[in-house]
N, C-alpha and C positions, 0 to 999 in steps of 0.2 A: 402073205400075198398082197394085202392092202399096203404094207410098208414098201414092198418092191414097186408096186404101181405108182405110189407117190414119188419115190426116188426117180423112177423113169421119167415122170412128168417134169420134175425139177431139172433133170439133166437136159431134157429136150428144150425147156424154156431157156436154160443157160446157153445152150448152143445157138438158139435162135437170136440171142441178143449179144453174140460175139464174146461169150464167156462171162458176161455180167449177169448176176442174178438180181432181177429187179423186184422190189417189193413195193406194193401200193402204199402210199402215205394215207394215214387215217384222216377222215374228214374232220375239219375243225369242229370242236364241240360248240353246240348252240348255247347261248347265254341269255339270261334275263337282265335287261338294263333298267334299273330303277331311275325314274325321272321325277323331279319335283319343281323344276323351274322352266321357263320358256327357253332359256339358253341351253339347258341340258337337253330339252326336247329337240331343238334344232340340231344339236350335235349327234344325238342318237339317231335321228332320221337319216343323217348323212353317213353314219358309220355302221349301221346295222347290216348284218350278214344273213344269208339264207339260214333259216332255222331259229333266228333270234326272236325274242319277245321284248317289246318296249312297254313297260308298265308305268302308267301315269298315276301318281298320287292324286288324291282329291285336291282341287284348287283351280285357280284361273290361270290360263296360259295365254298371254296376250301377244298377238303377232300373226304373221302368215307363215304357215308351216308346209314344207314341201319334201317329198321323198322321190328319188329317182333311181334307186338301186333295185333291180329286179330280183325276186326270189325264184323258187322253183315249185312245181306242183308237189314235190315230195318234201320240201323244206321251205315252208312259207315263212314270211316275216309277219309278226302280229303286233299291232299297236292296240293296247287295251287299257281301259280304265273304267271307273264307274260313271254314272251320269253326272256325278259331282266333279269329274275331271273335265273342265270346260275350256275349249279352244275358242278364244274371242278375238275376232279380227276387226279392226277399225275400217277396213275396206279390202278389196281384193278377195282372194280365196282363203277360206278358213283352213282347209286341208287340201293340198294338191298332190295327187299320186300321178306323176308324169313319167311314164315308162316303168312304173313300179309294179310289174306283174306279180301275181300270186302274193299280194299282201292281204291280210285280214285286219279290218278296223272294227273294234268290238267295244260296245258299251258306253263310250264317251259321248260328250255333247259338243256340238259345233254351232256357234252363233255369232251374230254381229257383223259379218262381212258382206261383201257384194254377193258372193256365192258361197255355198256351204262346202260340200265335198265334191271336188272335180277330179275325174278319172280320165286321163288322156293316154292313148296308145299303150294300154295295159291289158293283159290277159288274166282272167281268173281272179279278179279282185272280189273279195267278200266284205260287204258292209253289214254288220250284224248287231242288232240291238242298240243302235245309236239314236240320239235325239238331235234333230237339226231344226233350228227355228230363228226367227227374227233376222231376216236377210233382205237385202235390196232386190235380189233376183232369185234364181232357182236354188232348190235345196241340194239335190244330189244329181250329178250329170255324168253319164257315161258317153265319152266323146272321142273323136279321132281314131275310129276303128278299135275301140276297146271291146274285147269280145269275152264271152263266157263269164260275165260278172254276175254277182248276186247282191241285191239289197233285201234284207229280210228282218222281220221282227223289230222294225224301227218306227220312230215317230217323227213326222215332219209337219210343221205348222208355222203360220205367220211368216209367209215369204212374199216377195214382190213389193217391198216397201218403197221402191223408188218412184212409184206412181206411173210407170209406163205400161201397165197392164201385163207385166211379165211375172215371173215367180213360180214357175212350175215346181211341183213337189219332186217328181222324178222325171228327168229329161234324158232321152236316149237318142243319140245321133245329132245331126246338124241340119237346120232348115235350108232348103233350096240347094241341096247338093246331093249327089249320089256317091260321092267318094268316101263318105264317113260310113264305114260298114261296121258299126257297133252291134254285132250280131249275137244272138242267143243270150240276151240279158234277161235275168229272172227277177221279178219283183214280187216278193212272197210275204204275206202275212204282216204287212205294214199298216199303220194307222196314219193317214195323210189328210190334213185339214184338222181344224178349221183355219181360216185366214190365209189360205194359199191363193196367191193372186193370179196364177195361171191354172191350166189344167192340173189336176192331181197327178196325172201321168200323161206324158206326151211322147209318142213313139214316132220318130221322124222317118221320112222317105229315105231309101238307101239302106235301111236296117232290116234284118230278117230274123225271125224265130224268137221274138221276145215272148215271155210268159208273164202274165199278170194274174196272180192266183192268190185268193184268200185274204185280200186286203179290205180295209174299211175306209171308205171315202166320205169326206164332208166338204161339199163345194160352196160353203157359205161365204168364202172369200172371193169367188169368181167375180171379175169386174166386167166381163163382156167385151173388153178390149181385145183386139187381135183375134177375134172369133173364139175367145176363151169362154165357152158356155156349156161345157160338159166336164164330167170328172176325168174321162179318158178320151184322148184323141189318137186314133191309130192311122198312121200314114205309111207305115212299113208293111212288109209282107209276112204272111204265115204266122200271125200272132195268135196266141191262146189267151182268152179272157174268161176266167172261170172262178166260181165260188167267191165272188166279191160282193160286198154290201155297200150301197151308197145312199146318201141323203143330201138334201139342200143343193139345188142346182138352179141356175138361171133359165135353163132350157132343157137340154137332154141329159141322159145319164152317160151314154157312150156314143161316140161317133167314129165313123171311118171316112177317110177322104183320099182322093187321088190328087196329090200335089204335083207328082211327076208321072208321066205316062207309064203304065204297067205296074205302078206301086199302089199300096193300100188294098192289096188283094190277099185272099186266103185267110182272113180272120175268122176265128171260131169263138162264139159266145155260148157258154154253158153254165147254167145254175147260178146266175147272178141275180141278186135281189135289189131292185131299184125303188126308191121312194121319191116321187116327183112332186109331192105336195108342196105348193107354194111356187112352183115354176111358172114363169111368165113369158117365156120365149114363144117363137112362132110354131115350133113343131112339138115340143114336149113329149118326146119319145124316150123310152128306156134305152133303145138301141137304134140310132139313126144312121142308116147305111146310105151315104150320099152318092156312092158310085157302085153299081152292081150290074154285072153282065155275065154272059157265058164265059168270057175270057178273064173276068176279074170277080170271082165269087166271094161271098161272105155267108157263113152258116150261123143261123140263130136257132138254137134248140128250144123246144117247148119247156125245158126245165128253168128257163129264165122267167122271172116274175116282175110285176110292176104294180105299185100302188100310186094312185093319182095320175096326173098328166093326161095325155091323149092316146096312150096305147103302148104296146110293147115294142113294135118295130114297124118299118115300112116295107119289109120284104116278106116273102113266104116263110113261115116258121117250119122248121124240121122237127118231126116228132121225136 
């Protein structure tokens, strides 16, 4: 009976295609591309297919490296190497994922450029266990409506060397615009600082649903320029800030702001530990909510704690 059913199905398929029996072609096999030079890396970034892995040997790769080929959620492209596989740029971006959705960047080091890892117009990018340091500006930036990305288990330090008071550790979105909807970015379990010239994390207006969870912040590099006087500055909506630990700040631990009307709302702070010893700014709060109203709420739970400074927060605490 099973054979007859299968034969009937095949005959039906043949009839539907005008007498041709069509067979699906197998998907191309994924491959591992071994890379040992900068030239080989540029070639691999341009030729990788969904499912492929680019494996970097230990060593220094000098140049600006860019990927533009999108992968898929079920067949990611992975760029991987140990911390001794070092992408070194003399300027520009160390690694640029431009439209390269569903890439994973794992383990390697990026240093020496204007900016570290730039992610533009890409969905589902995962940055895992990387080291990013010694840059003129920011470390890792999700931009141009890059959504559903993750940076986790990574180290970012010594950024903002150009002296303009920039150099955020992780930057989400674009300032002064609502068109960059880099939504649902997760920043998980990273160590950010010391020597970060801007905020350790900056969540811009126009972005929604970021999660900042389980990170360790050190704000000893904050310059105070461009209002960079806290570890985290939230200007997007519906952001979760939870289970983080911070020390060394010029003023506050965490801040929320409304840069554009209707934004900077819905942030939730839970179980963050702030040490403000040595802070010298005007407010010196663990969580400074600069805009709070019935139409733009922020929730600060009593599980947040503070040592030093002038207090936990400037709004009513939720039990």
